C-alpha positions as CSV (number, residue, x, y, z in Angstrom):
1,X,47.9,148.2,12.1
2,X,47.8,147.7,16.5
3,X,50.3,148.8,18.8
4,X,52.5,145.9,18.0
5,X,52.3,145.9,14.0
6,X,53.7,149.1,14.7
7,X,57.0,148.2,16.5
8,X,57.2,145.7,14.3
9,X,57.4,148.2,11.9
10,X,60.3,149.9,13.6
11,X,62.2,146.9,13.6
12,X,61.5,146.4,10.5
13,X,63.0,149.8,9.7
14,X,66.1,148.9,11.3
15,X,66.2,145.4,9.8
16,X,66.1,147.5,6.2
17,X,69.1,149.2,7.0
18,X,70.8,146.6,8.7
19,X,70.3,147.1,12.3
20,X,68.5,144.2,13.4
21,X,70.0,142.0,16.5
22,X,73.0,144.4,15.6
23,X,75.0,144.3,18.5
24,X,76.0,147.7,18.6
25,X,72.0,148.4,18.6
26,X,71.6,145.8,21.6
27,X,74.5,147.3,23.5
28,X,72.8,150.8,23.4
29,X,69.2,149.4,24.1
30,X,70.9,147.8,27.4
31,X,72.7,150.9,28.0
32,X,75.3,151.4,31.2
33,X,77.4,154.0,33.2
34,X,79.3,156.8,31.9
35,X,81.3,159.9,33.3
36,X,78.9,162.6,32.7
37,X,81.9,165.4,33.2
38,X,81.2,169.6,33.4
39,X,84.1,170.8,34.6
40,X,87.0,169.8,36.7
41,X,85.4,169.6,40.1
42,X,82.0,168.2,38.5
43,X,82.4,164.5,37.5
44,X,79.2,162.9,38.1
45,X,78.2,159.0,37.1
46,X,75.3,158.6,35.4
47,X,73.0,155.9,33.4
48,X,72.3,156.1,30.0
49,X,70.3,154.1,27.8
50,X,68.4,154.1,24.4
51,X,64.8,153.8,24.2
52,X,62.8,150.8,22.6
53,X,61.5,153.8,20.8
54,X,65.2,154.0,19.1
55,X,64.6,157.7,18.9
56,X,65.3,159.4,22.3
57,X,67.9,158.7,24.8
58,X,67.2,157.9,28.5
59,X,69.4,159.6,31.0
60,X,69.6,159.7,34.7
61,X,69.8,162.9,36.3
62,X,71.0,161.8,39.7
63,X,72.2,159.4,41.7
64,X,69.1,157.8,43.4
65,X,67.0,157.4,40.2
66,X,64.2,159.3,41.3
67,X,65.3,162.1,38.6
68,X,65.5,161.3,34.6
69,X,65.1,162.8,31.2
70,X,65.0,161.9,27.7
71,X,66.5,163.6,24.7
72,X,65.4,162.8,21.0
73,X,68.0,161.6,18.7
74,X,66.4,164.2,16.2
75,X,68.6,167.0,18.5
76,X,71.9,165.2,18.0
77,X,73.9,166.7,15.7
78,X,76.7,164.6,15.5
79,X,79.1,162.0,18.0
80,X,82.6,162.9,18.4
81,X,85.3,160.0,19.5
82,X,88.2,161.6,21.7
83,X,88.4,164.7,23.5
84,X,87.6,166.5,20.5
85,X,85.2,169.8,22.3
86,X,86.7,172.5,24.3
87,X,85.0,170.9,27.4
88,X,87.2,167.7,27.7
89,X,90.1,169.2,26.9
90,X,89.8,171.6,29.3
91,X,88.8,169.3,31.9
92,X,90.3,165.8,31.0
93,X,93.7,164.3,30.9
94,X,95.1,163.4,27.6
95,X,95.5,160.2,29.0
96,X,91.5,159.0,28.6
97,X,91.4,160.5,25.6
98,X,90.1,156.9,24.1
99,X,87.9,156.7,26.3
100,X,86.2,160.3,26.1
101,X,83.7,160.8,23.6
102,X,80.7,164.1,22.8
103,X,77.4,164.3,22.2
104,X,76.9,167.6,20.0
105,X,73.4,168.7,19.6
106,X,71.8,171.0,17.2
107,X,71.5,174.9,17.9
108,X,73.1,176.5,21.2
109,X,72.4,173.5,23.4
110,X,75.4,172.4,25.3
111,X,77.6,169.6,24.5
112,X,77.5,166.3,26.2
113,X,81.0,165.4,27.4
114,X,81.1,162.1,28.7
115,X,84.0,159.4,29.8
116,X,83.6,155.8,29.4
117,X,85.0,153.1,31.5
118,X,87.6,151.6,28.6
119,X,88.2,152.2,24.8
120,X,86.0,149.1,23.4
121,X,83.2,150.9,25.5
122,X,83.3,154.5,24.1
123,X,83.5,153.1,20.3
124,X,80.5,150.9,21.0
125,X,78.6,154.2,22.2
126,X,80.0,156.4,19.1
127,X,79.2,153.3,16.5
128,X,76.0,152.4,17.7
129,X,75.0,156.0,17.9
130,X,75.9,156.8,14.6
131,X,73.9,153.8,13.1
132,X,70.8,154.5,14.6
133,X,71.2,158.3,13.8
134,X,71.9,157.1,10.3
135,X,68.9,154.7,10.0
136,X,66.6,158.1,11.4
137,X,68.4,160.4,8.1
138,X,67.8,157.7,5.8
139,X,64.0,157.5,6.4
140,X,61.7,159.1,3.6
141,X,59.2,161.3,4.8
142,X,56.1,158.4,4.9
143,X,58.2,156.5,7.1
144,X,59.0,159.0,9.5
145,X,55.3,160.1,9.3
146,X,54.0,156.1,10.4
147,X,57.2,156.4,13.2
148,X,55.4,159.7,14.5
149,X,52.0,158.2,14.2
150,X,52.9,155.6,16.5
151,X,54.7,157.4,18.7
152,X,51.7,159.8,19.5
153,X,49.9,156.5,19.8
154,X,51.9,155.2,22.1
155,X,51.7,158.4,24.5
156,X,47.7,158.2,24.0
157,X,47.7,154.6,24.9
158,X,47.8,155.6,29.3
159,X,47.2,151.8,30.4
160,X,49.6,150.4,27.9
161,X,47.2,147.4,27.4
162,X,48.0,147.8,23.6
163,X,43.9,149.1,23.1
164,X,42.2,152.4,22.4
165,X,39.3,154.2,24.2
166,X,37.4,156.8,23.1
167,X,38.8,158.8,26.1
168,X,42.4,157.9,24.1
169,X,41.6,158.3,20.9
170,X,40.4,162.5,21.7
171,X,44.1,162.4,24.2
172,X,45.7,161.0,20.6
173,X,44.0,163.5,18.5
174,X,45.3,166.2,20.3
175,X,48.8,164.6,20.5
176,X,48.5,164.6,16.3
177,X,47.6,168.5,16.4
178,X,44.0,168.3,15.4
179,X,40.8,169.2,17.7
180,X,37.8,167.9,16.5
181,X,33.7,168.4,18.6
182,X,33.4,165.7,20.8
183,X,30.7,164.5,18.4
184,X,32.9,163.7,14.9
185,X,35.3,162.1,17.5
186,X,32.4,159.6,18.9
187,X,30.8,159.3,15.3
188,X,34.9,157.7,14.1
189,X,34.9,156.1,17.1
190,X,32.1,154.3,16.9
191,X,32.6,153.6,12.4
192,X,36.0,151.9,13.4
193,X,34.7,149.9,16.5
194,X,33.0,147.1,14.6
195,X,33.2,144.6,17.3
196,X,31.2,147.3,20.0
197,X,33.1,146.7,22.4
198,X,33.7,149.9,23.7
199,X,37.8,149.8,22.4
200,X,39.8,149.5,19.3
201,X,42.6,147.3,18.9
202,X,44.0,145.1,15.9
203,X,42.2,145.6,12.8
204,X,40.4,148.4,14.1
205,X,43.0,150.8,14.7
206,X,44.3,149.7,11.4
207,X,41.1,151.1,9.9
208,X,41.3,154.5,12.4
209,X,45.0,154.4,11.0
210,X,43.7,154.5,7.1
211,X,41.0,157.1,8.1
212,X,43.2,159.0,9.4
213,X,45.4,159.4,7.1
214,X,43.3,159.2,3.7
215,X,43.9,162.0,1.7
216,X,41.4,163.1,-0.6
217,X,43.9,165.3,-2.9
218,X,45.9,162.3,-3.4
219,X,42.8,160.4,-4.6
220,X,42.0,162.9,-6.8
221,X,45.4,163.0,-8.6
222,X,45.6,159.5,-8.9
223,X,42.2,159.1,-10.4
224,X,43.0,161.5,-13.1
225,X,45.8,159.5,-14.2
226,X,44.7,156.3,-12.9
227,X,43.3,154.8,-16.7
228,X,44.3,150.9,-17.1
229,X,42.2,148.7,-14.8
230,X,41.7,152.0,-12.1
231,X,45.9,151.8,-11.8
232,X,48.5,154.1,-13.0
233,X,50.3,151.6,-15.7
234,X,53.6,152.4,-16.9
235,X,52.7,154.8,-19.9
236,X,49.6,156.7,-17.5
237,X,53.0,157.3,-15.0
238,X,54.9,158.6,-17.8
239,X,52.0,160.7,-19.1
240,X,51.7,162.8,-15.5
241,X,55.7,163.1,-15.1
242,X,55.5,165.0,-18.7
243,X,52.5,166.6,-18.4
244,X,51.8,167.4,-15.0
245,X,55.6,167.4,-13.3
246,X,56.6,168.9,-16.9
247,X,59.6,166.4,-16.7
248,X,61.5,165.7,-20.2
249,X,61.7,161.6,-19.4
250,X,61.2,158.3,-21.2
251,X,58.8,155.1,-20.9
252,X,61.7,153.4,-19.3
253,X,62.5,156.4,-16.5
254,X,58.5,155.6,-15.4
255,X,59.4,151.9,-15.5
256,X,62.1,152.6,-13.0
257,X,60.1,154.6,-10.9
258,X,57.7,151.5,-11.0
259,X,60.4,149.0,-10.0
260,X,61.8,151.9,-7.0
261,X,58.4,152.8,-5.0
262,X,56.0,150.4,-6.0
263,X,55.4,148.3,-2.9
264,X,53.0,145.7,-4.0
265,X,54.6,143.1,-6.0
266,X,51.9,141.9,-8.3
267,X,51.1,145.3,-9.0
268,X,55.3,146.0,-9.7
269,X,55.5,142.9,-11.9
270,X,52.6,143.7,-14.3
271,X,54.6,147.6,-14.4
272,X,51.6,149.2,-12.7
273,X,51.9,151.8,-9.8
274,X,49.2,151.8,-6.5
275,X,48.0,154.6,-4.9
276,X,50.6,153.7,-2.4
277,X,53.3,153.4,-4.7
278,X,52.4,156.8,-5.8
279,X,52.3,158.3,-2.3
280,X,55.7,156.6,-1.5
281,X,57.1,158.0,-4.8
282,X,55.8,161.6,-4.0
283,X,57.7,161.2,-0.7
284,X,60.9,160.7,-1.9
285,X,63.3,163.0,-3.3
286,X,62.2,162.6,-7.2
287,X,58.2,164.2,-5.6
288,X,60.6,167.2,-4.0
289,X,60.0,170.5,-4.4
290,X,63.7,170.7,-4.8
291,X,65.2,169.5,-8.0
292,X,67.5,166.0,-6.9
293,X,69.4,167.5,-10.0
294,X,71.0,170.2,-8.4
295,X,71.5,168.0,-4.8
296,X,75.3,167.2,-6.0
297,X,77.7,169.3,-7.7
298,X,76.6,170.1,-10.9
299,X,78.3,173.8,-11.6
300,X,81.3,174.7,-13.2
301,X,83.9,175.1,-10.4
302,X,87.1,176.1,-12.5
303,X,86.0,179.4,-12.7
304,X,87.8,182.2,-11.2
305,X,87.1,182.2,-7.1
306,X,85.3,185.6,-7.8
307,X,82.8,184.1,-10.4
308,X,81.1,182.8,-6.7
309,X,79.3,183.5,-4.1
310,X,80.9,182.3,-1.1
311,X,79.2,181.0,2.4
312,X,80.9,183.6,4.6
313,X,80.6,184.2,8.6
314,X,81.2,187.3,10.0
315,X,82.5,187.1,14.0
316,X,82.9,183.4,13.1
317,X,84.1,183.1,17.1
318,X,80.9,183.7,18.8
319,X,78.5,181.6,20.2
320,X,75.6,184.5,21.2
321,X,76.0,188.2,21.3
322,X,78.8,190.5,20.7
323,X,79.1,192.0,23.8
324,X,79.8,189.3,27.0
325,X,78.9,186.2,25.1
326,X,81.4,183.4,25.0
327,X,84.0,183.0,22.3
328,X,84.9,179.3,21.2
329,X,86.4,176.8,18.9
330,X,83.0,175.1,18.7
331,X,81.3,178.4,16.6
332,X,84.0,177.6,13.8
333,X,83.2,173.6,14.0
334,X,79.4,174.7,13.7
335,X,80.2,177.6,10.8
336,X,82.2,175.1,9.0
337,X,80.1,171.8,9.0
338,X,77.0,173.4,7.4
339,X,79.8,173.9,4.5
340,X,80.9,178.1,5.3
341,X,83.8,178.4,3.4
342,X,84.8,182.0,4.7
343,X,85.5,182.6,8.7
344,X,86.7,185.5,10.5
345,X,89.3,185.3,13.4
346,X,89.7,188.7,15.4
347,X,93.2,188.0,16.3
348,X,94.7,190.2,19.7
349,X,97.6,189.7,22.2
350,X,97.3,186.9,24.6
351,X,99.0,186.2,28.4
352,X,102.2,184.3,27.6
353,X,103.3,185.4,24.2
354,X,100.0,183.2,23.3
355,X,97.4,185.4,20.7
356,X,94.3,184.7,21.6
357,X,90.8,185.8,19.6
358,X,87.8,187.4,21.0
359,X,85.8,190.3,20.1
360,X,88.4,193.4,21.2
361,X,86.9,195.5,23.8
362,X,84.1,194.0,25.1
363,X,83.6,191.3,27.9
364,X,83.4,188.2,25.3
365,X,85.5,185.3,26.2
366,X,88.5,184.9,25.0
367,X,89.7,181.4,23.0
368,X,93.5,180.6,21.8
369,X,94.6,181.7,18.2
370,X,96.1,178.0,18.0
371,X,93.3,176.4,19.3
372,X,91.1,177.7,16.8
373,X,93.3,177.1,14.0
374,X,93.4,173.4,15.0
375,X,90.2,173.3,15.4
376,X,89.6,174.8,11.9
377,X,92.3,172.3,10.1
378,X,90.4,169.3,11.6
379,X,86.7,170.5,10.7
380,X,87.2,172.6,7.3
381,X,87.1,170.0,5.0
382,X,84.2,167.6,6.2
383,X,81.5,168.6,4.4
384,X,82.9,170.2,1.5
385,X,86.6,169.7,-0.2
386,X,86.4,173.3,-1.4
387,X,88.7,176.4,-0.3
388,X,88.4,177.9,2.7
389,X,89.0,181.2,3.3
390,X,90.7,182.9,6.7
391,X,89.6,186.4,7.5
392,X,92.2,187.6,9.7
393,X,91.7,190.9,11.7
394,X,94.9,191.5,13.4
395,X,95.5,193.8,15.9
396,X,98.5,192.0,17.7
397,X,102.3,192.4,18.1
398,X,105.0,192.1,15.8
399,X,106.0,189.3,18.3
400,X,102.6,187.7,18.6
401,X,102.3,188.0,14.7
402,X,105.0,185.9,14.3
403,X,103.3,183.1,16.6
404,X,100.3,183.1,14.4
405,X,102.4,182.6,11.4
406,X,104.2,179.6,12.9
407,X,101.4,178.2,14.2
408,X,99.3,178.4,10.7
409,X,102.2,176.8,8.9
410,X,102.6,174.1,11.5
411,X,99.4,173.1,12.5
412,X,97.7,173.6,8.1
413,X,100.8,172.6,6.9
414,X,100.9,171.9,3.5
415,X,97.3,173.0,3.2
416,X,97.9,176.5,3.9
417,X,98.9,178.6,0.4
418,X,101.9,180.5,0.7
419,X,102.9,180.6,-2.8
420,X,100.1,181.3,-6.1
421,X,99.6,178.4,-7.9
422,X,101.8,178.2,-11.3
423,X,105.8,179.1,-12.0
424,X,105.1,182.7,-12.8
425,X,102.6,186.0,-11.7
426,X,98.9,185.1,-12.4
427,X,96.3,188.0,-13.6
428,X,93.3,186.3,-12.4
429,X,92.2,183.9,-9.3
430,X,92.6,180.0,-10.0
431,X,89.1,178.2,-9.5
432,X,87.9,176.3,-6.2
433,X,88.4,173.0,-8.0
434,X,92.3,173.8,-8.2
435,X,92.4,175.6,-4.6
436,X,90.4,172.2,-3.2
437,X,91.7,171.3,0.0
438,X,93.3,174.3,0.8
439,X,93.4,177.3,3.2
440,X,93.8,180.9,1.8
441,X,94.7,184.1,4.2
442,X,93.1,187.2,3.8
443,X,95.2,190.0,5.3
444,X,96.9,192.9,5.2
445,X,100.3,192.2,2.6
446,X,103.1,194.6,2.5
447,X,104.3,194.6,-0.7
448,X,102.7,193.0,-4.1
449,X,102.0,189.5,-4.8
450,X,104.4,190.1,-7.6
451,X,107.6,189.9,-4.8
452,X,106.2,186.1,-3.9
453,X,108.5,185.4,-7.3
454,X,111.3,187.8,-7.1
455,X,114.0,188.1,-4.4
456,X,111.6,189.8,-1.7
457,X,113.9,192.2,0.1
458,X,111.0,193.6,1.7
459,X,111.9,194.9,5.3
460,X,110.6,192.4,8.3
461,X,108.4,194.9,9.6
462,X,106.7,197.8,8.0
463,X,103.2,199.9,8.8
464,X,100.0,199.6,7.4
465,X,96.6,201.1,7.5
466,X,94.3,199.5,9.8
467,X,91.4,199.5,7.4
468,X,88.9,197.1,8.5
469,X,85.9,196.6,11.2
470,X,87.7,197.4,14.1
471,X,89.3,200.6,13.3
472,X,85.9,201.6,11.7
473,X,84.1,200.9,15.4
474,X,87.2,202.9,17.2
475,X,86.8,205.6,14.7
476,X,83.1,205.9,15.2
477,X,83.6,206.4,19.0
478,X,85.8,209.0,18.3
479,X,84.9,212.7,18.0
480,X,85.5,214.2,14.8
481,X,87.9,216.1,15.2
482,X,90.0,213.1,16.6
483,X,89.6,211.0,13.9
484,X,93.2,209.7,12.0
485,X,94.2,207.1,9.4
486,X,95.0,204.6,11.9
487,X,98.6,201.9,11.2
488,X,99.9,198.9,12.4
489,X,102.8,197.5,12.3
490,X,103.1,194.1,10.2
491,X,105.4,191.4,10.4
492,X,106.9,190.2,6.8
493,X,106.2,186.1,8.3
494,X,102.4,187.0,8.4
495,X,102.3,189.3,5.5
496,X,104.0,186.7,3.2
497,X,101.2,184.2,3.6
498,X,98.5,186.8,2.5
499,X,98.3,185.3,-1.6
500,X,95.0,185.5,-3.1
501,X,93.3,188.0,-1.3
502,X,94.8,190.9,-0.1
503,X,92.7,193.2,2.3
504,X,93.2,196.9,0.8
505,X,91.2,200.4,1.6
506,X,87.7,200.7,-0.6
507,X,87.1,204.0,-2.2
508,X,84.9,203.6,-4.5
509,X,84.4,201.0,-7.7
510,X,85.9,203.0,-10.1
511,X,89.0,203.3,-7.9
512,X,88.9,199.9,-8.0
513,X,88.7,199.0,-10.9
514,X,91.6,201.1,-12.1
515,X,94.0,200.6,-9.4
516,X,93.8,197.1,-7.2
517,X,95.2,194.2,-8.6
518,X,93.0,191.4,-8.9
519,X,94.1,189.4,-5.6
520,X,93.2,193.0,-4.0
521,X,90.0,193.2,-2.1
522,X,88.1,195.6,0.4
523,X,85.3,195.0,3.2
524,X,83.2,197.1,4.6
525,X,80.1,197.3,6.4
526,X,76.3,196.9,4.8
527,X,75.0,200.4,5.3
528,X,77.9,201.3,2.9
529,X,77.2,198.4,0.6
530,X,73.7,199.2,0.5
531,X,74.8,202.6,-1.3
532,X,77.2,201.2,-3.8
533,X,76.0,199.9,-7.1
534,X,78.6,197.0,-7.7
535,X,81.1,196.7,-10.3
536,X,80.9,192.3,-11.2
537,X,85.2,192.0,-11.4
538,X,86.1,193.5,-7.6
539,X,86.4,191.1,-4.9
540,X,84.8,192.2,-1.5
541,X,83.2,191.1,1.5
542,X,80.3,193.1,3.4
543,X,80.5,192.7,7.0
544,X,77.3,193.4,9.7
545,X,77.0,197.1,11.2
546,X,78.9,197.5,14.6
547,X,75.9,198.4,15.8
548,X,74.0,195.1,15.5
549,X,75.7,194.0,19.1
550,X,72.8,191.4,19.8
551,X,74.6,189.4,16.6
552,X,71.8,190.4,14.4
553,X,72.0,189.7,10.9
554,X,71.2,191.9,7.5
555,X,69.5,190.8,4.5
556,X,71.8,189.4,2.5
557,X,69.9,189.2,-1.0
558,X,70.3,192.6,-2.1
559,X,74.5,192.8,-1.8
560,X,74.1,189.6,-3.9
561,X,72.5,191.1,-6.7
562,X,75.0,193.6,-6.2
563,X,77.1,191.1,-7.3
564,X,79.1,191.1,-3.7
565,X,80.8,187.1,-3.4
566,X,81.5,187.4,0.6
567,X,78.4,188.6,2.3
568,X,79.3,187.8,6.0
569,X,76.2,186.6,8.7
570,X,76.7,186.3,12.1
571,X,76.0,182.3,11.8
572,X,75.1,181.7,15.0
573,X,71.6,183.4,15.1
574,X,69.0,181.9,13.3
575,X,66.4,183.8,11.8
576,X,65.1,185.2,8.2
577,X,68.4,186.3,6.8
578,X,70.6,182.9,8.1
579,X,67.6,180.9,6.2
580,X,67.9,182.7,2.7
581,X,71.6,182.3,3.4
582,X,70.8,178.3,3.4
583,X,69.0,178.3,0.8
584,X,71.5,180.4,-1.7
585,X,74.0,177.6,-1.2
586,X,71.1,174.5,-1.0
587,X,71.9,173.5,-4.6
588,X,75.8,172.3,-5.8
589,X,76.6,169.7,-3.4
590,X,75.9,172.4,-0.3
591,X,79.6,173.3,-1.1
592,X,79.7,176.8,-0.1
593,X,80.2,178.3,-3.2
594,X,77.4,178.9,-5.9
595,X,78.7,180.2,-9.5
596,X,77.3,183.6,-10.3
597,X,75.2,184.3,-13.0
598,X,76.7,185.0,-16.7
599,X,75.5,188.6,-16.6
600,X,77.5,189.2,-13.0
601,X,80.8,187.6,-14.0
602,X,81.0,190.0,-17.3
603,X,82.7,193.0,-16.4
604,X,81.3,194.5,-19.4
605,X,77.5,193.3,-18.0
606,X,74.9,197.1,-17.3
607,X,72.8,194.8,-15.0
608,X,71.3,196.9,-12.0
609,X,69.4,195.4,-10.3
610,X,67.4,198.9,-9.2
611,X,66.8,200.2,-12.6
612,X,66.0,197.1,-15.0
613,X,66.5,197.5,-18.9
614,X,66.4,195.1,-21.6
615,X,69.6,192.3,-21.0
616,X,70.3,188.7,-20.6
617,X,69.2,188.8,-16.5
618,X,65.9,189.3,-18.0
619,X,63.8,186.2,-18.0
620,X,60.2,186.9,-17.4
621,X,58.3,184.0,-15.5
622,X,54.8,184.2,-14.3
623,X,55.3,181.7,-11.6
624,X,51.5,180.0,-10.5
625,X,52.2,178.5,-6.7
626,X,48.8,176.6,-5.5
627,X,49.2,175.6,-1.9
628,X,46.8,172.8,-1.3
629,X,47.5,171.0,1.9
630,X,49.9,170.5,5.1
631,X,50.7,167.3,7.0
632,X,51.5,166.9,10.6
633,X,52.7,169.9,11.6
634,X,54.6,170.0,15.2
635,X,52.7,171.6,18.3
636,X,54.0,175.3,18.8
637,X,52.7,174.9,22.9
638,X,53.9,171.5,23.7
639,X,53.5,172.4,27.7
640,X,49.5,172.6,26.9
641,X,48.0,169.5,25.8
642,X,44.6,171.4,24.7
643,X,46.6,173.6,22.4
644,X,46.2,173.0,18.7
645,X,48.1,174.8,15.9
646,X,45.9,177.2,13.6
647,X,48.1,177.1,10.3
648,X,48.3,179.7,7.5
649,X,51.0,179.8,4.8
650,X,53.0,182.6,3.5
651,X,54.8,182.3,0.0
652,X,57.7,185.3,-0.2
653,X,59.7,185.9,-3.0
654,X,63.0,187.5,-2.4
655,X,65.3,188.9,-5.3
656,X,65.6,192.2,-7.4
657,X,63.1,194.7,-5.8
658,X,60.8,194.1,-8.7
659,X,60.4,190.8,-7.8
660,X,60.1,191.0,-4.0
661,X,56.4,190.2,-3.1
662,X,55.1,188.0,-0.3
663,X,51.3,186.2,-0.5
664,X,49.1,184.1,1.9
665,X,46.2,182.0,2.6
666,X,43.6,182.3,4.9
667,X,44.2,180.2,8.5
668,X,42.5,176.8,9.0
669,X,41.3,175.9,13.0
670,X,42.2,173.8,15.3
671,X,43.9,171.5,12.1
672,X,48.1,170.8,12.2
673,X,47.5,167.4,11.2
674,X,45.9,167.7,7.5
675,X,44.7,171.1,7.0
676,X,43.2,171.7,3.4
677,X,43.8,174.9,1.6
678,X,43.6,174.6,-2.0
679,X,44.5,178.1,-2.1
680,X,46.1,179.6,-5.7
681,X,48.8,182.6,-6.0
682,X,50.5,183.8,-8.9
683,X,53.6,186.0,-8.8
684,X,55.8,187.9,-11.7
685,X,59.7,186.9,-11.8
686,X,61.9,189.6,-13.9
687,X,65.2,188.0,-12.8
688,X,64.9,183.8,-12.0
689,X,68.7,183.4,-11.5
690,X,68.5,185.4,-8.6
691,X,65.5,185.2,-6.6
692,X,64.5,182.8,-3.8
693,X,61.8,181.2,-3.0
694,X,60.4,180.7,0.6
695,X,57.5,178.7,2.4
696,X,56.2,180.0,5.8
697,X,54.1,178.2,7.9
698,X,52.7,180.2,11.1
699,X,50.2,179.4,13.9
700,X,47.8,182.4,13.5
701,X,46.8,184.1,16.6
702,X,44.6,187.5,16.3
703,X,45.9,188.9,19.7
704,X,49.6,188.3,19.4
705,X,52.4,188.1,16.7
706,X,52.5,184.5,15.0
707,X,54.3,182.0,15.8
708,X,56.6,180.2,13.4
709,X,55.6,176.3,12.8
710,X,58.3,175.7,9.7
711,X,59.5,177.0,6.9
712,X,61.5,176.2,3.4
713,X,62.9,178.6,1.1
714,X,64.9,177.4,-2.1
715,X,66.4,179.5,-5.6
716,X,63.7,179.3,-8.0
717,X,66.0,177.8,-10.3
718,X,66.1,175.1,-8.5
719,X,62.5,174.1,-8.1
720,X,60.3,171.9,-9.5
721,X,57.2,172.1,-11.8
722,X,54.0,170.2,-10.9
723,X,52.5,168.4,-7.6
724,X,55.3,168.7,-5.2
725,X,55.8,167.9,-1.6
726,X,57.8,170.9,0.4
727,X,59.6,169.6,3.4
728,X,59.6,171.9,6.4
729,X,62.4,173.0,8.7
730,X,62.7,174.8,12.3
731,X,63.9,178.6,12.6
732,X,67.5,177.0,13.3
733,X,66.9,175.1,9.6
734,X,67.2,171.6,10.7
735,X,64.3,169.7,9.1
736,X,61.0,168.7,10.9
737,X,60.7,164.5,9.7
738,X,57.6,164.2,9.4
739,X,55.6,167.5,8.3
740,X,55.2,169.0,4.7
741,X,53.5,170.7,2.8
742,X,51.7,169.7,-0.6
743,X,51.9,172.2,-3.4
744,X,51.4,172.7,-7.4
745,X,54.0,174.6,-9.1
746,X,53.7,175.9,-12.3
747,X,56.7,178.7,-13.9
748,X,55.8,179.9,-17.2
749,X,57.7,181.8,-19.8
750,X,56.1,185.2,-20.5
């Protein structure tokens, strides 16, 4: 397989997804001028085009064409048509709306705001980029692997002659993250250079590629089950699925897998699976560690709202830290498209009678309340249809509270819940299914919810205690003798919008159980929450301590163990805590709601995560994990050509205290391409329904802290047994397309 073969492979993939000869794709490859907008005064015409690799976009960075750069489509989150970013709304006129579009990047990289010369041109850019991104996201791991190797080969071919010299071969090996001594590189080169020409070309490169991608561990597994003329028959595959993968499937299922994944037509007709077909199967979702049955919504969504863990964000408006970072509608959009279902709005009086959102008494920038509500309305249900809770921290005057209520009702319209469901006073929450597409306001209320069904005679204005995060922060700044119960005035118009999530002061769980109505919920900071033993019936929200001015996060697992539904994190800050949050909400369609285990929903349950005793939660398992190998790990220090990863793998368990554990492999020197460990670990899991399993790959360094290469975390109950591929994510939770681990998993009852 030479370079040209790889190019044709790329084009064949485009053809497979309906892009061969596609006019939008041809338009992108040709490219054109676009107006790049950074401010009212900074608007410059720049040339953009899709590179031939169909994976990167070239952009001119100066008028002279002497300076240019590219960005990867893998770094793009989405493309938005129209004036759909703060920048375009602020720096362009509405008359340009149909010529505008924006490229939204993952992480903290700024949006790229652009204006095309016409409506038609803007739409072609948007549709073309979306098509290519769809193709990229549709590629399976093996296809991503082939593309990645091709791109590394292309970069190594310095003189672009479609041949590979020994020097270029060594450069290529460094590109793919593997360091070999000169004698091994020369031996490999001579083995493939059958023509003795001093270069590899055509079939010689194909031979080199086959040697490079050969996986001994796959041969061993395939050989063990290939008992029919050296191949795996449908009955052999059934044997593998039942015995090794522990899947209770039929012969018909095995035949369907062969039909779906076998690449050789003759083998397919004879219902055999070749080695290549077997590898393709293991690289698809059926061979993934994550159970595909848990990918769609599979849980009962009709239970009361307080029976679920709810994906929740703290200080959602912030893009960075809590002291001087920017506030932005973009932060809400990013959280909502990650299926966050509870967002926070810190509301203060703004200029011109318009309330604003920012972190009060700090230098964080301000964003208009109405602009935030518009963004929430637009993006709340893009990735999940289940209800969104707007947690209001209200510091506004009566006049601006009335403006807040007006914006909420006029912008959100019928999607805003303004009355309890049904025709009589409920005694429990409705379920997420009943509240699909609805917004719930969490905040202070002047009276009981019963008033919604009676002639409401509440005064238009009254005072309520200021029991929230801001009040706690102010209290902490005061001397003890100055502390007092803060009061704020509350407008009836805003109060009446609070239906199922009335904020109340928290004393203790006994008081909550005896005196609070089902719809009354308390919020408390992490330090207070960590010291509480939780009652399963109360609805509560936990938030990070005010001392976390850098927007760092706390470990959410102990709070989930305690049954807390809304465990709010700083979504803008990547790290282990957000990784655990992403894992908790990975199953069930990534909809932002996960049904709590039965023992956490039963008010009479005696479950205590810190003091396990016999009960329905105790389902002891022994987890056997074998870390076999890794494939195509990314280079960490890309600036240094000779920098090669020394990978090691750590397996971590997060759950109740008795289940927390961590074990790691040895490191392998200078091989990020195909390292092999064959290291076995054993863990004891007492409460599997609350356990998360985390795989962390690091670049070992004896002199300094290890660098993260990639990671993947998932619930123990969503893990598949047997030989499985583990995808790897970046620190920010984005997929590394070609990289992965190969493991063997076996969870056994004790």
